C-alpha positions as CSV (number, residue, x, y, z in Angstrom):
1,M,0.0,0.0,0.0
2,K,1.4,3.4,-1.0
3,P,1.5,5.8,2.0
4,V,-0.8,8.8,2.0
5,L,0.4,12.2,3.1
6,P,-2.2,13.9,5.3
7,G,0.4,16.0,7.2
8,L,3.5,15.9,5.0
9,E,4.6,16.9,1.5
10,I,7.6,15.1,0.1
11,L,10.2,17.0,-1.9
12,G,13.1,15.4,-3.6
13,F,16.7,16.7,-3.4
14,E,18.3,18.0,-6.5
15,K,21.5,20.1,-6.4
16,R,20.9,22.4,-9.4
17,A,23.7,25.0,-9.0
18,D,26.4,26.1,-6.6
19,M,25.3,29.1,-4.7
20,P,27.9,29.8,-2.0
21,L,26.8,32.5,0.3
22,P,29.0,34.6,2.7
23,L,29.7,33.1,6.1
24,Y,30.8,35.9,8.5
25,L,33.6,35.4,11.0
26,A,31.6,37.1,13.7
27,T,29.0,35.3,15.8
28,V,25.6,36.7,16.4
29,S,24.6,37.8,19.9
30,A,21.5,39.3,21.4
31,G,23.5,42.4,22.5
32,F,24.7,45.3,20.5
33,P,26.4,44.4,17.1
34,S,30.0,45.4,16.4
35,P,30.4,46.7,12.8
36,A,34.1,45.9,13.0
37,E,33.4,42.1,13.1
38,D,31.5,41.8,9.8
39,Y,34.4,40.4,7.8
40,I,33.6,37.5,5.5
41,D,35.5,34.4,6.7
42,T,34.5,32.0,3.9
43,R,31.6,31.0,1.7
44,L,29.0,28.5,2.8
45,D,27.1,26.2,0.4
46,L,23.9,25.1,2.2
47,N,23.7,21.9,0.1
48,E,27.1,20.9,1.5
49,H,26.1,21.9,5.0
50,L,22.6,20.3,5.2
51,V,22.9,17.3,2.9
52,K,25.5,14.7,4.0
53,H,24.1,11.8,1.8
54,P,22.6,13.3,-1.4
55,A,21.3,9.9,-2.7
56,A,19.6,9.2,0.6
57,T,18.2,12.6,1.3
58,F,14.8,14.1,0.7
59,F,12.8,17.1,2.1
60,V,9.4,17.1,3.7
61,R,7.1,20.1,4.2
62,V,5.2,20.0,7.4
63,H,1.4,20.4,7.7
64,G,-0.1,20.0,11.2
65,H,0.7,20.9,14.8
66,S,1.8,17.7,16.4
67,M,5.5,18.7,16.7
68,T,5.2,22.4,17.7
69,D,6.9,22.0,21.1
70,A,10.0,20.7,19.2
71,G,10.0,23.8,17.1
72,I,8.5,22.2,14.1
73,V,5.6,24.1,12.8
74,P,3.4,24.1,9.6
75,G,5.3,25.3,6.6
76,D,8.7,24.1,7.9
77,I,10.8,22.0,5.6
78,L,12.5,19.0,7.2
79,V,15.8,17.6,5.8
80,V,15.4,13.8,6.1
81,D,18.3,11.4,5.7
82,R,17.6,7.7,5.1
83,A,21.3,6.9,5.6
84,V,21.2,7.9,9.3
85,E,20.4,5.2,11.8
86,P,17.3,6.0,13.8
87,R,18.1,6.4,17.5
88,N,16.0,6.5,20.6
89,G,14.8,10.1,21.2
90,G,15.4,11.1,17.6
91,I,12.8,12.7,15.3
92,V,11.9,10.5,12.4
93,I,9.6,10.3,9.4
94,A,7.6,7.1,9.7
95,A,5.0,5.3,7.7
96,L,2.3,4.1,10.1
97,D,-0.6,2.1,8.7
98,G,-0.1,3.7,5.3
99,E,0.2,7.3,6.5
100,L,3.4,9.3,6.9
101,T,4.0,11.2,10.1
102,V,6.8,13.1,11.8
103,K,7.3,12.1,15.5
104,R,10.0,11.5,18.1
105,L,11.0,7.8,18.3
106,E,11.0,6.4,21.8
107,K,12.1,2.9,22.7
108,S,11.7,1.7,26.3
109,R,11.2,-1.6,28.0
110,G,10.6,-3.5,24.8
111,R,8.0,-0.9,23.6
112,V,8.3,1.4,20.6
113,L,6.4,4.7,20.6
114,L,5.9,7.5,18.1
115,V,5.7,10.6,20.4
116,P,4.3,13.9,19.4
117,E,5.7,17.2,20.8
118,N,2.4,18.8,21.6
119,R,0.3,17.9,24.6
120,E,-2.9,17.9,22.5
121,F,-1.7,14.7,20.7
122,A,-1.3,11.3,22.2
123,P,1.7,9.0,21.7
124,T,1.2,6.0,19.4
125,E,2.5,2.6,20.4
126,I,3.8,0.4,17.6
127,T,2.5,-3.1,17.9
128,P,3.2,-6.1,15.6
129,E,-0.1,-5.8,13.8
130,R,0.5,-2.2,12.8
131,G,2.1,-1.4,9.4
132,F,5.3,0.5,10.5
133,E,8.4,1.6,8.7
134,I,10.9,4.4,9.4
135,W,11.5,6.3,6.2
136,G,14.4,8.5,7.5
137,V,15.8,10.6,10.3
138,V,15.1,14.4,10.5
139,T,18.6,16.0,10.5
140,Y,17.6,19.7,10.1
141,V,14.5,21.9,10.3
142,I,14.3,24.8,7.9
143,H,12.1,27.3,9.7
144,K,11.2,30.7,8.3
145,A,11.8,33.5,10.9
146,S,8.7,35.5,11.5
């Protein structure tokens, strides 16, 4: 059965062109900026920074509010890497009974749970009769500043 996407939109990775952007030597603080520190240190290519395994990487646009307390909100784009091993406490994209979801993976005392990061949603226990597959691990969240 092909998964349906009620809360996620899948986007493929394709590096079309190099677009190195300036990376400044100065760090950013919440205090007063120093104009003397705005020297360019090097150039940063976001493809190289965000995508470690191009053949195993895809992007997902978030729809829904189940992960808002983890800082993942509707409209965010998740960088998902299928080459990264899912770990306890990590955020994953999973197919559950034919539907894709983004949740925190929790393994404890022989149980596997998909845990939302919003008190309005309940965790889901993965049992043998459920169709379950982890599609990949969320490695970065691209979030538009308001």
